[in-house]
All heavy atoms as TSV, in Angstrom:
chain	resi	resn	atom	element	x	y	z
A	1	MET	N	N	0.851	-1.168	0.000
A	1	MET	CA	C	0.000	0.000	0.000
A	1	MET	C	C	0.901	1.236	0.000
A	1	MET	O	O	1.817	1.333	0.793
A	1	MET	CB	C	-0.898	-0.002	1.238
A	1	MET	CG	C	-1.677	1.260	1.369
A	1	MET	SD	S	-2.704	1.583	2.821
A	1	MET	CE	C	-2.991	0.088	3.626
A	2	PRO	N	N	0.638	2.203	-0.894
A	2	PRO	CA	C	1.435	3.428	-0.919
A	2	PRO	C	C	1.236	4.231	0.362
A	2	PRO	O	O	0.178	4.162	0.998
A	2	PRO	CB	C	0.898	4.201	-2.113
A	2	PRO	CG	C	-0.093	3.350	-2.779
A	2	PRO	CD	C	-0.362	2.169	-1.924
A	3	ALA	N	N	2.242	5.010	0.723
A	3	ALA	CA	C	2.151	5.847	1.920
A	3	ALA	C	C	1.279	7.068	1.639
A	3	ALA	O	O	1.240	7.576	0.519
A	3	ALA	CB	C	3.542	6.293	2.342
A	4	LEU	N	N	0.584	7.525	2.645
A	4	LEU	CA	C	-0.252	8.716	2.535
A	4	LEU	C	C	0.632	9.941	2.710
A	4	LEU	O	O	1.305	10.082	3.730
A	4	LEU	CB	C	-1.349	8.689	3.599
A	4	LEU	CG	C	-2.263	9.905	3.670
A	4	LEU	CD1	C	-3.024	10.085	2.359
A	4	LEU	CD2	C	-3.224	9.763	4.824
A	5	GLU	N	N	0.648	10.818	1.709
A	5	GLU	CA	C	1.420	12.057	1.780
A	5	GLU	C	C	0.525	13.159	2.319
A	5	GLU	O	O	-0.468	13.509	1.689
A	5	GLU	CB	C	1.919	12.470	0.404
A	5	GLU	CG	C	3.058	11.660	-0.119
A	5	GLU	CD	C	3.592	12.291	-1.396
A	5	GLU	OE1	O	4.211	13.370	-1.316
A	5	GLU	OE2	O	3.351	11.699	-2.452
A	6	LEU	N	N	0.853	13.683	3.483
A	6	LEU	CA	C	0.084	14.778	4.064
A	6	LEU	C	C	0.861	16.070	3.844
A	6	LEU	O	O	1.621	16.525	4.693
A	6	LEU	CB	C	-0.173	14.530	5.549
A	6	LEU	CG	C	-1.081	13.355	5.857
A	6	LEU	CD1	C	-1.195	13.144	7.354
A	6	LEU	CD2	C	-2.459	13.545	5.240
A	7	ARG	N	N	0.657	16.656	2.662
A	7	ARG	CA	C	1.294	17.927	2.299
A	7	ARG	C	C	0.372	18.653	1.331
A	7	ARG	O	O	-0.388	18.023	0.582
A	7	ARG	CB	C	2.653	17.694	1.662
A	7	ARG	CG	C	2.593	16.890	0.382
A	7	ARG	CD	C	3.910	16.856	-0.373
A	7	ARG	NE	N	3.788	16.023	-1.547
A	7	ARG	CZ	C	3.166	16.367	-2.682
A	7	ARG	NH1	N	2.627	17.551	-2.802
A	7	ARG	NH2	N	3.093	15.530	-3.702
A	8	PRO	N	N	0.407	19.978	1.336
A	8	PRO	CA	C	-0.432	20.725	0.394
A	8	PRO	C	C	-0.131	20.323	-1.046
A	8	PRO	O	O	1.023	20.137	-1.438
A	8	PRO	CB	C	-0.033	22.184	0.648
A	8	PRO	CG	C	0.470	22.191	2.053
A	8	PRO	CD	C	1.150	20.850	2.235
A	9	GLY	N	N	-1.187	20.125	-1.827
A	9	GLY	CA	C	-1.055	19.745	-3.229
A	9	GLY	C	C	-1.114	18.250	-3.481
A	9	GLY	O	O	-1.262	17.818	-4.625
A	10	ALA	N	N	-1.004	17.437	-2.442
A	10	ALA	CA	C	-1.039	15.976	-2.612
A	10	ALA	C	C	-2.457	15.523	-2.961
A	10	ALA	O	O	-3.442	16.061	-2.457
A	10	ALA	CB	C	-0.567	15.279	-1.344
A	11	ARG	N	N	-2.569	14.524	-3.838
A	11	ARG	CA	C	-3.858	13.925	-4.199
A	11	ARG	C	C	-4.194	12.852	-3.174
A	11	ARG	O	O	-3.320	12.090	-2.757
A	11	ARG	CB	C	-3.795	13.296	-5.588
A	11	ARG	CG	C	-3.322	14.183	-6.707
A	11	ARG	CD	C	-4.265	15.233	-7.181
A	11	ARG	NE	N	-5.606	14.778	-7.451
A	11	ARG	CZ	C	-6.636	15.615	-7.607
A	11	ARG	NH1	N	-6.452	16.910	-7.530
A	11	ARG	NH2	N	-7.839	15.167	-7.838
A	12	VAL	N	N	-5.448	12.778	-2.772
A	12	VAL	CA	C	-5.905	11.779	-1.805
A	12	VAL	C	C	-7.274	11.265	-2.203
A	12	VAL	O	O	-7.997	11.898	-2.977
A	12	VAL	CB	C	-5.989	12.346	-0.368
A	12	VAL	CG1	C	-4.627	12.713	0.165
A	12	VAL	CG2	C	-6.941	13.524	-0.288
A	13	ARG	N	N	-7.618	10.105	-1.670
A	13	ARG	CA	C	-8.991	9.599	-1.734
A	13	ARG	C	C	-9.555	9.746	-0.342
A	13	ARG	O	O	-8.829	9.692	0.648
A	13	ARG	CB	C	-8.994	8.132	-2.137
A	13	ARG	CG	C	-8.594	7.944	-3.591
A	13	ARG	CD	C	-8.661	6.509	-3.985
A	13	ARG	NE	N	-10.037	6.069	-3.716
A	13	ARG	CZ	C	-10.569	4.950	-4.158
A	13	ARG	NH1	N	-9.859	4.128	-4.866
A	13	ARG	NH2	N	-11.796	4.630	-3.884
A	14	TYR	N	N	-10.867	9.933	-0.248
A	14	TYR	CA	C	-11.494	10.064	1.057
A	14	TYR	C	C	-12.896	9.495	1.031
A	14	TYR	O	O	-13.514	9.359	-0.024
A	14	TYR	CB	C	-11.510	11.525	1.530
A	14	TYR	CG	C	-12.372	12.433	0.694
A	14	TYR	CD1	C	-13.687	12.676	1.038
A	14	TYR	CD2	C	-11.867	13.043	-0.445
A	14	TYR	CE1	C	-14.492	13.507	0.271
A	14	TYR	CE2	C	-12.663	13.878	-1.214
A	14	TYR	CZ	C	-13.958	14.111	-0.856
A	14	TYR	OH	O	-14.748	14.931	-1.619
A	15	SER	N	N	-13.363	9.161	2.200
A	15	SER	CA	C	-14.704	8.620	2.366
A	15	SER	C	C	-15.560	9.676	3.060
A	15	SER	O	O	-15.353	9.964	4.237
A	15	SER	CB	C	-14.631	7.360	3.225
A	15	SER	OG	O	-15.910	6.916	3.557
A	16	PRO	N	N	-16.521	10.301	2.337
A	16	PRO	CA	C	-17.376	11.301	2.975
A	16	PRO	C	C	-18.279	10.664	4.032
A	16	PRO	O	O	-18.648	9.491	3.924
A	16	PRO	CB	C	-18.215	11.866	1.831
A	16	PRO	CG	C	-17.753	11.222	0.588
A	16	PRO	CD	C	-16.829	10.119	0.933
A	17	ALA	N	N	-18.630	11.433	5.037
A	17	ALA	CA	C	-19.470	10.926	6.122
A	17	ALA	C	C	-20.860	10.535	5.641
A	17	ALA	O	O	-21.468	9.617	6.184
A	17	ALA	CB	C	-19.578	11.973	7.220
A	18	HIS	N	N	-21.374	11.178	4.599
A	18	HIS	CA	C	-22.746	10.954	4.144
A	18	HIS	C	C	-22.863	9.922	3.020
A	18	HIS	O	O	-23.956	9.681	2.527
A	18	HIS	CB	C	-23.344	12.275	3.664
A	18	HIS	CG	C	-22.669	12.813	2.442
A	18	HIS	ND1	N	-21.469	13.492	2.510
A	18	HIS	CD2	C	-22.998	12.745	1.140
A	18	HIS	CE1	C	-21.103	13.830	1.284
A	18	HIS	NE2	N	-22.008	13.383	0.439
A	19	SER	N	N	-21.744	9.301	2.603
A	19	SER	CA	C	-21.774	8.411	1.451
A	19	SER	C	C	-20.760	7.280	1.617
A	19	SER	O	O	-19.753	7.440	2.290
A	19	SER	CB	C	-21.444	9.224	0.189
A	19	SER	OG	O	-21.265	8.386	-0.915
A	20	ASP	N	N	-21.036	6.146	0.981
A	20	ASP	CA	C	-20.082	5.037	0.970
A	20	ASP	C	C	-19.143	5.127	-0.229
A	20	ASP	O	O	-18.253	4.311	-0.385
A	20	ASP	CB	C	-20.822	3.695	0.923
A	20	ASP	CG	C	-21.570	3.411	2.204
A	20	ASP	OD1	O	-21.159	3.942	3.254
A	20	ASP	OD2	O	-22.558	2.658	2.154
A	21	GLU	N	N	-19.367	6.111	-1.090
A	21	GLU	CA	C	-18.579	6.279	-2.309
A	21	GLU	C	C	-17.247	6.975	-1.983
A	21	GLU	O	O	-17.213	7.994	-1.311
A	21	GLU	CB	C	-19.379	7.149	-3.278
A	21	GLU	CG	C	-18.637	7.547	-4.525
A	21	GLU	CD	C	-19.437	8.548	-5.351
A	21	GLU	OE1	O	-20.677	8.488	-5.319
A	21	GLU	OE2	O	-18.805	9.378	-5.988
A	22	TRP	N	N	-16.141	6.387	-2.472
A	22	TRP	CA	C	-14.831	7.011	-2.298
A	22	TRP	C	C	-14.682	8.120	-3.321
A	22	TRP	O	O	-15.063	7.967	-4.478
A	22	TRP	CB	C	-13.721	5.978	-2.466
A	22	TRP	CG	C	-13.602	5.099	-1.270
A	22	TRP	CD1	C	-14.307	3.957	-1.032
A	22	TRP	CD2	C	-12.779	5.302	-0.134
A	22	TRP	NE1	N	-13.962	3.436	0.186
A	22	TRP	CE2	C	-13.024	4.244	0.758
A	22	TRP	CE3	C	-11.855	6.282	0.221
A	22	TRP	CZ2	C	-12.365	4.136	1.983
A	22	TRP	CZ3	C	-11.197	6.170	1.436
A	22	TRP	CH2	C	-11.462	5.111	2.301
A	23	ARG	N	N	-14.142	9.248	-2.908
A	23	ARG	CA	C	-13.926	10.389	-3.792
A	23	ARG	C	C	-12.460	10.785	-3.762
A	23	ARG	O	O	-11.733	10.431	-2.848
A	23	ARG	CB	C	-14.789	11.569	-3.354
A	23	ARG	CG	C	-16.262	11.242	-3.473
A	23	ARG	CD	C	-17.106	12.430	-3.147
A	23	ARG	NE	N	-18.514	12.058	-3.284
A	23	ARG	CZ	C	-19.500	12.777	-2.813
A	23	ARG	NH1	N	-19.258	13.918	-2.203
A	23	ARG	NH2	N	-20.740	12.387	-2.981
A	24	GLU	N	N	-12.052	11.555	-4.767
A	24	GLU	CA	C	-10.660	11.992	-4.842
A	24	GLU	C	C	-10.609	13.508	-4.770
A	24	GLU	O	O	-11.492	14.198	-5.280
A	24	GLU	CB	C	-10.028	11.499	-6.143
A	24	GLU	CG	C	-8.526	11.649	-6.135
A	24	GLU	CD	C	-7.853	10.856	-7.241
A	24	GLU	OE1	O	-8.254	9.699	-7.465
A	24	GLU	OE2	O	-6.931	11.411	-7.852
A	25	GLY	N	N	-9.576	14.019	-4.134
A	25	GLY	CA	C	-9.415	15.461	-4.012
A	25	GLY	C	C	-7.954	15.820	-3.801
A	25	GLY	O	O	-7.073	14.963	-3.805
A	26	LYS	N	N	-7.718	17.109	-3.572
A	26	LYS	CA	C	-6.370	17.637	-3.387
A	26	LYS	C	C	-6.289	18.308	-2.018
A	26	LYS	O	O	-7.190	19.081	-1.651
A	26	LYS	CB	C	-6.055	18.647	-4.489
A	26	LYS	CG	C	-4.691	19.272	-4.394
A	26	LYS	CD	C	-4.401	20.162	-5.577
A	26	LYS	CE	C	-5.208	21.433	-5.484
A	26	LYS	NZ	N	-4.822	22.437	-6.483
A	27	LEU	N	N	-5.236	18.024	-1.268
A	27	LEU	CA	C	-5.044	18.653	0.036
A	27	LEU	C	C	-4.638	20.108	-0.150
A	27	LEU	O	O	-3.753	20.412	-0.952
A	27	LEU	CB	C	-3.959	17.924	0.830
A	27	LEU	CG	C	-4.237	16.467	1.204
A	27	LEU	CD1	C	-3.031	15.880	1.930
A	27	LEU	CD2	C	-5.478	16.355	2.062
A	28	LEU	N	N	-5.293	21.008	0.589
A	28	LEU	CA	C	-4.962	22.431	0.510
A	28	LEU	C	C	-4.131	22.896	1.706
A	28	LEU	O	O	-3.100	23.533	1.537
A	28	LEU	CB	C	-6.227	23.273	0.406
A	28	LEU	CG	C	-7.081	23.027	-0.838
A	28	LEU	CD1	C	-8.311	23.922	-0.816
A	28	LEU	CD2	C	-6.270	23.286	-2.094
A	29	ARG	N	N	-4.614	22.600	2.925
A	29	ARG	CA	C	-3.850	22.966	4.123
A	29	ARG	C	C	-4.361	22.165	5.314
A	29	ARG	O	O	-5.475	21.650	5.306
A	29	ARG	CB	C	-3.922	24.455	4.405
A	29	ARG	CG	C	-5.277	24.969	4.798
A	29	ARG	CD	C	-5.218	26.489	5.001
A	29	ARG	NE	N	-6.506	27.028	5.355
A	29	ARG	CZ	C	-6.881	27.286	6.605
A	29	ARG	NH1	N	-6.074	27.074	7.611
A	29	ARG	NH2	N	-8.070	27.786	6.843
A	30	SER	N	N	-3.521	22.105	6.341
A	30	SER	CA	C	-3.896	21.363	7.536
A	30	SER	C	C	-4.453	22.313	8.591
A	30	SER	O	O	-4.204	23.522	8.556
A	30	SER	CB	C	-2.695	20.616	8.114
A	30	SER	OG	O	-1.748	21.528	8.623
A	31	SER	N	N	-5.173	21.731	9.537
A	31	SER	CA	C	-5.633	22.498	10.687
A	31	SER	C	C	-4.420	22.752	11.588
A	31	SER	O	O	-3.382	22.090	11.434
A	31	SER	CB	C	-6.715	21.720	11.442
A	31	SER	OG	O	-6.189	20.519	11.952
A	32	PRO	N	N	-4.508	23.678	12.541
A	32	PRO	CA	C	-3.358	23.957	13.419
A	32	PRO	C	C	-2.838	22.726	14.167
A	32	PRO	O	O	-1.632	22.592	14.373
A	32	PRO	CB	C	-3.901	25.005	14.396
A	32	PRO	CG	C	-4.985	25.697	13.629
A	32	PRO	CD	C	-5.605	24.620	12.766
A	33	ASN	N	N	-3.706	21.793	14.534
A	33	ASN	CA	C	-3.252	20.585	15.242
A	33	ASN	C	C	-2.946	19.421	14.289
A	33	ASN	O	O	-2.620	18.333	14.731
A	33	ASN	CB	C	-4.274	20.149	16.286
A	33	ASN	CG	C	-5.605	19.762	15.690
A	33	ASN	OD1	O	-5.768	19.673	14.468
A	33	ASN	ND2	N	-6.576	19.513	16.556
A	34	ARG	N	N	-3.087	19.636	12.979
A	34	ARG	CA	C	-2.778	18.671	11.918
A	34	ARG	C	C	-3.640	17.408	11.981
A	34	ARG	O	O	-3.290	16.387	11.419
A	34	ARG	CB	C	-1.288	18.317	11.893
A	34	ARG	CG	C	-0.430	19.540	11.608
A	34	ARG	CD	C	1.015	19.257	11.370
A	34	ARG	NE	N	1.310	18.363	10.283
A	34	ARG	CZ	C	1.463	18.716	9.008
A	34	ARG	NH1	N	1.320	19.959	8.657
A	34	ARG	NH2	N	1.779	17.820	8.106
A	35	GLU	N	N	-4.785	17.467	12.666
A	35	GLU	CA	C	-5.700	16.327	12.719
A	35	GLU	C	C	-6.718	16.356	11.584
A	35	GLU	O	O	-7.360	15.354	11.311
A	35	GLU	CB	C	-6.435	16.289	14.059
A	35	GLU	CG	C	-5.542	15.898	15.210
A	35	GLU	CD	C	-6.299	15.780	16.509
A	35	GLU	OE1	O	-7.541	15.879	16.504
A	35	GLU	OE2	O	-5.641	15.584	17.536
A	36	GLU	N	N	-6.902	17.507	10.951
A	36	GLU	CA	C	-7.821	17.653	9.829
A	36	GLU	C	C	-7.109	18.361	8.688
A	36	GLU	O	O	-6.173	19.118	8.906
A	36	GLU	CB	C	-9.050	18.475	10.234
A	36	GLU	CG	C	-9.886	17.818	11.307
A	36	GLU	CD	C	-11.043	18.697	11.731
A	36	GLU	OE1	O	-10.877	19.913	11.835
A	36	GLU	OE2	O	-12.129	18.135	11.944
A	37	TRP	N	N	-7.610	18.066	7.470
A	37	TRP	CA	C	-7.064	18.708	6.270
A	37	TRP	C	C	-8.200	19.281	5.452
A	37	TRP	O	O	-9.271	18.666	5.358
A	37	TRP	CB	C	-6.282	17.699	5.432
A	37	TRP	CG	C	-4.881	17.536	5.915
A	37	TRP	CD1	C	-4.461	16.739	6.930
A	37	TRP	CD2	C	-3.724	18.198	5.411
A	37	TRP	NE1	N	-3.111	16.859	7.090
A	37	TRP	CE2	C	-2.632	17.748	6.173
A	37	TRP	CE3	C	-3.503	19.115	4.395
A	37	TRP	CZ2	C	-1.335	18.193	5.941
A	37	TRP	CZ3	C	-2.218	19.550	4.163
A	37	TRP	CH2	C	-1.152	19.095	4.935
A	38	LEU	N	N	-7.944	20.438	4.846
A	38	LEU	CA	C	-8.894	21.035	3.918
A	38	LEU	C	C	-8.656	20.383	2.562
A	38	LEU	O	O	-7.557	20.450	2.017
A	38	LEU	CB	C	-8.688	22.550	3.838
A	38	LEU	CG	C	-9.693	23.325	2.993
A	38	LEU	CD1	C	-11.120	23.171	3.555
A	38	LEU	CD2	C	-9.305	24.795	2.942
A	39	VAL	N	N	-9.695	19.697	2.044
A	39	VAL	CA	C	-9.601	18.972	0.778
A	39	VAL	C	C	-10.492	19.666	-0.243
A	39	VAL	O	O	-11.627	20.041	0.067
A	39	VAL	CB	C	-10.049	17.505	0.956
A	39	VAL	CG1	C	-10.023	16.759	-0.362
A	39	VAL	CG2	C	-9.181	16.799	1.982
A	40	GLU	N	N	-9.980	19.825	-1.460
A	40	GLU	CA	C	-10.748	20.457	-2.531
A	40	GLU	C	C	-10.974	19.460	-3.660
A	40	GLU	O	O	-10.065	18.716	-4.027
A	40	GLU	CB	C	-9.992	21.668	-3.074
A	40	GLU	CG	C	-10.722	22.384	-4.193
A	40	GLU	CD	C	-9.953	23.586	-4.688
A	40	GLU	OE1	O	-8.743	23.464	-4.941
A	40	GLU	OE2	O	-10.580	24.643	-4.819
A	41	ASN	N	N	-12.209	19.447	-4.188
A	41	ASN	CA	C	-12.525	18.657	-5.379
A	41	ASN	C	C	-13.619	19.381	-6.148
A	41	ASN	O	O	-13.919	20.534	-5.856
A	41	ASN	CB	C	-12.912	17.219	-5.017
A	41	ASN	CG	C	-14.219	17.131	-4.288
A	41	ASN	OD1	O	-14.949	18.108	-4.129
A	41	ASN	ND2	N	-14.552	15.954	-3.818
A	42	ARG	N	N	-14.239	18.712	-7.094
A	42	ARG	CA	C	-15.255	19.358	-7.942
A	42	ARG	C	C	-16.511	19.768	-7.167
A	42	ARG	O	O	-17.293	20.574	-7.637
A	42	ARG	CB	C	-15.636	18.444	-9.100
A	42	ARG	CG	C	-16.242	17.136	-8.659
A	42	ARG	CD	C	-16.448	16.199	-9.819
A	42	ARG	NE	N	-16.939	14.925	-9.325
A	42	ARG	CZ	C	-17.897	14.245	-9.890
A	42	ARG	NH1	N	-18.450	14.688	-10.984
A	42	ARG	NH2	N	-18.274	13.104	-9.383
A	43	PHE	N	N	-16.709	19.219	-5.971
A	43	PHE	CA	C	-17.878	19.550	-5.156
A	43	PHE	C	C	-17.637	20.728	-4.219
A	43	PHE	O	O	-18.557	21.218	-3.593
A	43	PHE	CB	C	-18.323	18.339	-4.331
A	43	PHE	CG	C	-18.707	17.164	-5.183
A	43	PHE	CD1	C	-17.934	16.021	-5.181
A	43	PHE	CD2	C	-19.832	17.206	-5.988
A	43	PHE	CE1	C	-18.273	14.928	-5.961
A	43	PHE	CE2	C	-20.184	16.116	-6.775
A	43	PHE	CZ	C	-19.399	14.978	-6.761
A	44	GLY	N	N	-16.381	21.134	-4.056
A	44	GLY	CA	C	-16.061	22.244	-3.159
A	44	GLY	C	C	-14.885	21.919	-2.257
A	44	GLY	O	O	-14.044	21.077	-2.577
A	45	ARG	N	N	-14.851	22.600	-1.115
A	45	ARG	CA	C	-13.784	22.407	-0.127
A	45	ARG	C	C	-14.390	21.872	1.164
A	45	ARG	O	O	-15.443	22.355	1.598
A	45	ARG	CB	C	-13.082	23.729	0.159
A	45	ARG	CG	C	-12.335	24.261	-1.026
A	45	ARG	CD	C	-11.690	25.577	-0.694
A	45	ARG	NE	N	-10.863	26.014	-1.803
A	45	ARG	CZ	C	-10.080	27.063	-1.764
A	45	ARG	NH1	N	-10.016	27.799	-0.675
A	45	ARG	NH2	N	-9.362	27.388	-2.812
A	46	PHE	N	N	-13.697	20.892	1.773
A	46	PHE	CA	C	-14.218	20.233	2.965
A	46	PHE	C	C	-13.091	19.961	3.950
A	46	PHE	O	O	-12.005	19.559	3.542
A	46	PHE	CB	C	-14.860	18.884	2.601
A	46	PHE	CG	C	-15.848	18.973	1.484
A	46	PHE	CD1	C	-15.465	18.736	0.175
A	46	PHE	CD2	C	-17.168	19.304	1.736
A	46	PHE	CE1	C	-16.373	18.827	-0.867
A	46	PHE	CE2	C	-18.086	19.397	0.703
A	46	PHE	CZ	C	-17.687	19.158	-0.602
A	47	TRP	N	N	-13.369	20.150	5.243
A	47	TRP	CA	C	-12.427	19.744	6.283
A	47	TRP	C	C	-12.681	18.275	6.593
A	47	TRP	O	O	-13.818	17.880	6.865
A	47	TRP	CB	C	-12.626	20.580	7.551
A	47	TRP	CG	C	-12.081	21.957	7.428
A	47	TRP	CD1	C	-12.793	23.101	7.189
A	47	TRP	CD2	C	-10.713	22.340	7.514
A	47	TRP	NE1	N	-11.941	24.161	7.129
A	47	TRP	CE2	C	-10.652	23.732	7.338
A	47	TRP	CE3	C	-9.521	21.643	7.739
A	47	TRP	CZ2	C	-9.464	24.447	7.368
A	47	TRP	CZ3	C	-8.336	22.348	7.772
A	47	TRP	CH2	C	-8.304	23.736	7.589
A	48	LEU	N	N	-11.617	17.466	6.534
A	48	LEU	CA	C	-11.740	16.030	6.795
A	48	LEU	C	C	-10.687	15.584	7.803
A	48	LEU	O	O	-9.539	16.018	7.748
A	48	LEU	CB	C	-11.543	15.230	5.503
A	48	LEU	CG	C	-12.576	15.461	4.412
A	48	LEU	CD1	C	-12.120	14.829	3.117
A	48	LEU	CD2	C	-13.917	14.908	4.834
A	49	HIS	N	N	-11.089	14.690	8.693
A	49	HIS	CA	C	-10.156	14.108	9.647
A	49	HIS	C	C	-9.189	13.195	8.899
A	49	HIS	O	O	-9.570	12.543	7.918
A	49	HIS	CB	C	-10.914	13.321	10.721
A	49	HIS	CG	C	-10.047	12.946	11.869
A	49	HIS	ND1	N	-9.352	11.772	11.904
A	49	HIS	CD2	C	-9.737	13.626	13.003
A	49	HIS	CE1	C	-8.651	11.724	13.030
A	49	HIS	NE2	N	-8.876	12.826	13.720
A	50	VAL	N	N	-7.942	13.113	9.357
A	50	VAL	CA	C	-6.938	12.298	8.661
A	50	VAL	C	C	-7.327	10.827	8.585
A	50	VAL	O	O	-6.899	10.122	7.671
A	50	VAL	CB	C	-5.531	12.443	9.283
A	50	VAL	CG1	C	-5.006	13.845	9.110
A	50	VAL	CG2	C	-5.526	12.052	10.733
A	51	SER	N	N	-8.176	10.351	9.483
A	51	SER	CA	C	-8.581	8.939	9.451
A	51	SER	C	C	-9.443	8.618	8.221
A	51	SER	O	O	-9.583	7.458	7.858
A	51	SER	CB	C	-9.328	8.562	10.728
A	51	SER	OG	O	-10.536	9.299	10.822
A	52	ARG	N	N	-10.016	9.617	7.560
A	52	ARG	CA	C	-10.844	9.406	6.357
A	52	ARG	C	C	-10.032	9.483	5.073
A	52	ARG	O	O	-10.553	9.258	3.994
A	52	ARG	CB	C	-11.953	10.449	6.287
A	52	ARG	CG	C	-12.966	10.306	7.390
A	52	ARG	CD	C	-14.190	11.116	7.045
A	52	ARG	NE	N	-15.330	10.759	7.854
A	52	ARG	CZ	C	-16.102	9.691	7.655
A	52	ARG	NH1	N	-15.855	8.868	6.695
A	52	ARG	NH2	N	-17.124	9.455	8.442
A	53	LEU	N	N	-8.744	9.830	5.173
A	53	LEU	CA	C	-7.901	10.019	3.990
A	53	LEU	C	C	-7.133	8.757	3.642
A	53	LEU	O	O	-6.684	8.024	4.522
A	53	LEU	CB	C	-6.908	11.159	4.236
A	53	LEU	CG	C	-7.512	12.505	4.608
A	53	LEU	CD1	C	-6.404	13.507	4.923
A	53	LEU	CD2	C	-8.412	13.023	3.512
A	54	ARG	N	N	-6.977	8.494	2.347
A	54	ARG	CA	C	-6.213	7.356	1.829
A	54	ARG	C	C	-5.377	7.834	0.647
A	54	ARG	O	O	-5.734	8.809	-0.013
A	54	ARG	CB	C	-7.138	6.239	1.329
A	54	ARG	CG	C	-8.071	5.660	2.372
A	54	ARG	CD	C	-7.332	4.819	3.392
A	54	ARG	NE	N	-8.228	4.211	4.344
A	54	ARG	CZ	C	-8.626	4.765	5.485
A	54	ARG	NH1	N	-8.228	5.965	5.808
A	54	ARG	NH2	N	-9.440	4.132	6.301
A	55	PRO	N	N	-4.295	7.134	0.325
A	55	PRO	CA	C	-3.541	7.468	-0.891
A	55	PRO	C	C	-4.421	7.299	-2.122
A	55	PRO	O	O	-5.345	6.483	-2.121
A	55	PRO	CB	C	-2.404	6.434	-0.903
A	55	PRO	CG	C	-2.315	5.937	0.491
A	55	PRO	CD	C	-3.697	6.033	1.067
A	56	PRO	N	N	-4.165	8.035	-3.204
A	56	PRO	CA	C	-5.046	7.959	-4.377
A	56	PRO	C	C	-5.080	6.591	-5.036
A	56	PRO	O	O	-6.079	6.221	-5.626
A	56	PRO	CB	C	-4.490	9.017	-5.327
A	56	PRO	CG	C	-3.131	9.316	-4.837
A	56	PRO	CD	C	-3.102	9.001	-3.386
A	57	GLU	N	N	-4.027	5.790	-4.954
A	57	GLU	CA	C	-4.003	4.463	-5.585
A	57	GLU	C	C	-4.624	3.394	-4.701
A	57	GLU	O	O	-4.839	2.286	-5.120
A	57	GLU	CB	C	-2.564	4.029	-5.910
A	57	GLU	CG	C	-1.831	4.949	-6.849
A	57	GLU	CD	C	-1.207	6.146	-6.132
A	57	GLU	OE1	O	-0.895	6.037	-4.931
A	57	GLU	OE2	O	-1.047	7.176	-6.780
A	58	ASP	N	N	-4.906	3.720	-3.468
A	58	ASP	CA	C	-5.421	2.764	-2.499
A	58	ASP	C	C	-6.896	2.488	-2.770
A	58	ASP	O	O	-7.693	3.404	-2.864
A	58	ASP	CB	C	-5.248	3.345	-1.092
A	58	ASP	CG	C	-5.604	2.359	-0.006
A	58	ASP	OD1	O	-5.734	1.163	-0.269
A	58	ASP	OD2	O	-5.756	2.819	1.125
A	59	GLY	N	N	-7.274	1.219	-2.897
A	59	GLY	CA	C	-8.668	0.844	-3.081
A	59	GLY	C	C	-9.352	0.655	-1.736
A	59	GLY	O	O	-8.727	0.805	-0.692
A	60	PRO	N	N	-10.618	0.312	-1.741
A	60	PRO	CA	C	-11.322	0.039	-0.480
A	60	PRO	C	C	-10.658	-1.105	0.273
A	60	PRO	O	O	-10.162	-2.047	-0.332
A	60	PRO	CB	C	-12.728	-0.345	-0.921
A	60	PRO	CG	C	-12.870	0.161	-2.310
A	60	PRO	CD	C	-11.493	0.185	-2.899
A	61	GLN	N	N	-10.635	-0.999	1.566
A	61	GLN	CA	C	-10.045	-2.042	2.398
A	61	GLN	C	C	-10.932	-3.291	2.347
A	61	GLN	O	O	-12.130	-3.188	2.137
A	61	GLN	CB	C	-9.926	-1.538	3.854
A	61	GLN	CG	C	-9.040	-0.313	3.980
A	61	GLN	CD	C	-7.619	-0.577	3.487
A	61	GLN	OE1	O	-7.028	-1.582	3.857
A	61	GLN	NE2	N	-7.105	0.291	2.664
A	62	PRO	N	N	-10.351	-4.484	2.544
A	62	PRO	CA	C	-11.144	-5.735	2.437
A	62	PRO	C	C	-12.366	-5.748	3.341
A	62	PRO	O	O	-13.415	-6.220	2.948
A	62	PRO	CB	C	-10.145	-6.817	2.853
A	62	PRO	CG	C	-8.799	-6.230	2.598
A	62	PRO	CD	C	-8.947	-4.731	2.786
A	63	ASP	N	N	-12.264	-5.179	4.553
A	63	ASP	CA	C	-13.424	-5.207	5.441
A	63	ASP	C	C	-14.463	-4.144	5.060
A	63	ASP	O	O	-15.551	-4.144	5.578
A	63	ASP	CB	C	-13.000	-5.018	6.892
A	63	ASP	CG	C	-12.261	-3.706	7.124
A	63	ASP	OD1	O	-11.934	-3.027	6.139
A	63	ASP	OD2	O	-12.017	-3.374	8.286
A	64	GLU	N	N	-14.131	-3.226	4.118
A	64	GLU	CA	C	-15.075	-2.232	3.663
A	64	GLU	C	C	-15.776	-2.622	2.382
A	64	GLU	O	O	-16.725	-2.002	1.962
A	64	GLU	CB	C	-14.356	-0.888	3.464
A	64	GLU	CG	C	-13.808	-0.312	4.756
A	64	GLU	CD	C	-12.942	0.909	4.498
A	64	GLU	OE1	O	-12.505	1.087	3.349
A	64	GLU	OE2	O	-12.709	1.647	5.437
A	65	ALA	N	N	-15.293	-3.666	1.710
A	65	ALA	CA	C	-15.896	-4.098	0.443
A	65	ALA	C	C	-17.251	-4.733	0.726
A	65	ALA	O	O	-17.408	-5.518	1.638
A	65	ALA	CB	C	-14.978	-5.074	-0.273
A	66	ALA	N	N	-18.222	-4.371	-0.084
A	66	ALA	CA	C	-19.566	-4.931	0.142
A	66	ALA	C	C	-19.918	-5.950	-0.914
A	66	ALA	O	O	-19.539	-5.897	-2.022
A	66	ALA	CB	C	-20.592	-3.818	0.139
């Protein structure tokens, strides 16, 4: 599994709280405590906890596959 790069401009996949669909976006900046990142994609900008972020090449985890 590729390592997750937490830096501005890095591409990531994330799981939104309201959907089971994985989406892709770009990291813009971190929160002061670095626990959340501002992610931008075609839907807008969203603050997401780092636990929802995955590398862009990473697929769904085996226990998340339905």
